[in-house]
N, C-alpha and C positions, 0 to 999 in steps of 0.2 A: 231595703230588701225586701219588705211589704209588699213592694210593687212589684217588684220581681217576682218572687212566689206567686204572688196573682197573677201577674200576665201567665207566665207558664201555666200556671193550675185553669185558664181561660182558653187554653186552646182543645177544641175537640179530637176529643180520643182518637179517630181512624189517622188525621193529621199526625199525632204523636208517635200512631203507631207504625206510620210509614217513614215521617223521620229515622227514626229507629231502626227499621227495615233497610233504611238506605245506607246508613254507616256503618251497620252491620255488613250487607255487601261489599262496601266496599274497605273495610278492615280483612274482611275473607278474601277479598284479589288481592290486595296487598300481601296477604301469610299465606297463599294456596295456592294450590296450580295442579294442574294435572301430570302425571306420569307421563312421561311421552312414549313408553313404551307397552304398558297397558290399561292407561289412562283413569287411574283411580285416583281421589284427591287427595293428594302429599303435601307436607310441606315445602316452600319454597326456598330454595338454594339461593342465600343470599350470595355468599362467595363459595367457591369450591364447588366438590360436587359430594352431593347424599347419595342414599341406597334408599329405594324403593322398600319398605318393610311388604308389598304383595307380591311383587315379582321378582323382587334382589336383585336389578339391576341397577348402575349408576344413571342419575340425572344429574343437570346442572341449572341455573334458571332461563335462560335463551333456548335451550334445546325444543326446537318444536317440530317431532317424526311423524306422532299421530295424527 
């Protein structure tokens, strides 16, 4: 366990920040999408339809109008 902690702490800070940013970007792309009507960032609809809080129109996961 101590060897794992030392290996993680020995990585340079920019590499660690880049890895954290890449993981955050991947999670964000899975959970959010753009509203096809107004273009705002909204939660991704996993099934069915959701309503955009900005324009109030409904959208689904695969719809790409904009």
